[in-house]
N, C-alpha and C positions, 0 to 999 in steps of 0.2 A: 519567519522561517519558511512557511509554506510557499511564499512567493519565490524564494531562492531555490527551493527544491523543484518547484514547477519549472522555473527557467532552465535549470540544469538538465532536467529530463527532456524538456522540449528541445533544447540545444543539441542533445544527443540523439534526437530523432523519435522520441516517444511521444505519442498523443496522450495528453493529460486531461482527464475529466475530474471534476470535483463534485462532492455531494456532502451536505451537512446533515448528519443524523441517519438513523436506521432506515426510515422510510424512503428518504431521498436516495440513499445508497442502493437499496433493493430495487427501487424503480429504475434507476440508472442502469443497473445490471440487467434488468429485463429488456431494456430497449437498445443497449449499446453493446457491441462486441468488446470484451475486455479480457486481456491476458493475465492481468495482475492488479490487485488492489493494495493500496498503502493506507493503513489505518492509523490515525493519531490516537495513541493510548491515553492522552490527557483528557480526551472526551469522557464525560461521566458514564456514557453508555457504551464504552468500547467493547466490553465483553459481549453485550447483547447484540451489538452491530456485527461483530465477528461471527457469532453464532448464526445470525440471520443470513449473512453472506454465505457461509458454508452450507446452510440448509438449502438455499436457493441455487447455489452454484458450487457443489461439493468439490469439483476439480479445479476451481479458480485458485490461483496462487495468492496468498495473503501475507503481506509484510506489515509489521507493526513498528511504528517509531514512538519512542518514549524518552522522557528526561531521566528515567530511572537507569541506574547503572546495572541493574539485574533484570533478567527476563521476568515479565509478569506471570507468575505461576498459574493464575486463573485463565490463561490463554493456551495452556498446554493442549495439544491436539486440535487447536483451532487455526493456528497460523503456521506458515512455512518459513518465516524468518522474522528477525527482530533486529532493529538498529537503534542505538542510543542517539538522541538528538544532540548530545554533546559532541558527537563525532563529526568529522568533516562530511559534507553532503556527498563527497565521492564514495564514502563507505556505503551509503544507500544505493548509489548507482551501481557499485560492484555487486551488491547483494541482488539487485534486480537483474543484472546481467547473468548472474549465476542461475537464476530461476527461469528466465524467459529468453535469454540470449541477448546479444548486443545488437542494438539498432544503429545503423549508420545514418548519417544525415541524408545520404542519398536515398534511403529507404522511406523517408518521411512522406 
């Protein structure tokens, strides 16, 4: 699923970076300009990663993707959006566009 979402976002003109875990995510955010982060809630450390991201980059937009049909309550106040993985990848794209604007392929 990650591969499909990455291809969709890159096709739409977004630059996609990936990090596995809290330390890799925080390191990446320190070294790369990032407008928005997408966090996979299935990761066991999702709440800790979201908190670390917001601590280091409090103004960074953060969207969580999850198989759950309900918003994970332990992320209240930490994230700007939530999208169920059971929905079409286009739903994630629309949520990202709402938060940071649409990227045209000519902007890539």
